[in-house]
C-alpha positions in Angstrom: -3.6 -10.7 21.2 0.2 -11.5 22.4 1.8 -10.4 19.3 1.3 -9.2 15.5 2.6 -12.4 14.0 0.8 -14.1 11.3 0.4 -17.1 13.7 -1.3 -15.1 16.4 -3.2 -12.5 14.0 -4.4 -15.6 11.9 -5.6 -17.4 15.5 -7.2 -14.2 16.6 -9.3 -13.5 13.1 -10.6 -17.3 13.1 -11.4 -16.9 16.9 -13.5 -13.9 15.5 -14.6 -15.8 12.5 -16.2 -18.8 14.9 -17.9 -16.2 16.8 -19.6 -14.5 14.2 -20.8 -17.8 12.4 -22.1 -16.9 9.1 -22.4 -13.0 9.5 -19.6 -11.5 7.9 -17.8 -8.0 9.2 -19.0 -5.2 6.4 -15.6 -4.4 6.3 -12.3 -4.3 8.0 -9.8 -1.5 9.0 -5.9 -1.6 10.0 -3.0 -0.6 10.0 -2.2 -2.3 6.2 0.9 -4.7 7.9 1.0 -7.9 6.1 -0.6 -10.1 8.7 -3.2 -8.1 9.3 -4.2 -8.0 5.8 -3.5 -11.9 4.9 -5.7 -12.8 8.0 -8.7 -11.3 7.1 -8.8 -12.3 4.0 -8.3 -15.8 4.2 -10.8 -15.7 6.7 -13.7 -13.2 5.6 -12.8 -13.3 2.1 -13.4 -10.2 -0.3 -14.9 -7.9 2.5 -14.0 -4.2 1.8 -10.9 -3.3 3.9 -8.9 0.0 4.0 -6.0 1.7 5.8 -6.5 3.3 9.4 -6.1 6.7 8.0 -4.4 7.7 11.6 -1.3 5.4 10.4 -1.5 7.1 6.8 -1.5 10.1 8.7 1.9 9.1 11.1 3.3 7.5 8.3 3.3 10.8 5.8 4.4 12.6 8.8 7.3 10.5 9.3 8.3 10.7 5.4 7.3 14.3 4.7 9.6 16.4 7.5 7.7 19.1 9.2 10.5 22.2 8.6 11.3 20.9 4.6 12.3 24.1 3.2 10.4 22.6 -0.3 6.9 24.3 -0.4 6.2 20.7 -2.8 6.7 18.6 0.7 5.4 21.7 2.8 1.9 21.0 0.9 2.1 17.4 0.4 2.3 17.2 4.3 -0.8 19.0 4.8 -2.5 17.6 2.1 -2.0 14.0 4.3 -2.5 15.9 7.3 -6.3 16.4 6.2 -7.3 13.3 5.3 -8.7 13.2 9.0 -10.8 16.1 8.4 -13.4 14.7 5.7 -16.3 15.7 7.1 -19.0 15.8 3.6 -20.0 13.4 1.5 -18.3 15.7 -1.2 -14.9 16.3 1.0 -13.4 12.8 0.3 -13.3 14.2 -4.0 -12.2 17.6 -3.0 -9.2 15.9 -0.9 -8.5 13.8 -3.8 -8.4 16.3 -6.2 -5.9 18.3 -4.3 -3.5 14.9 -4.2 -4.1 14.6 -7.9 -3.2 18.2 -8.8 0.2 18.3 -6.2 
């Protein structure tokens, strides 16, 4: 992909859709940029599309300072960082509960 413009991503999604013919992907994972979300929806319809967990953690780290003096910020940063270590089928429920309780 030459760039992440709407045009370039749309062209790439169209080429992928043409190669897959009638076999839609089971889902998509992306950084959630508008061009990608829009193109996936345009070319693959209502398939599940989730945000990449690495990008979620990166955004959380950018917004939640490592050395914050606030316990709430430290706790939320810890919760965000641990989204990538969910291993059992129960872990997402536990993680979500931690977030809601925060």
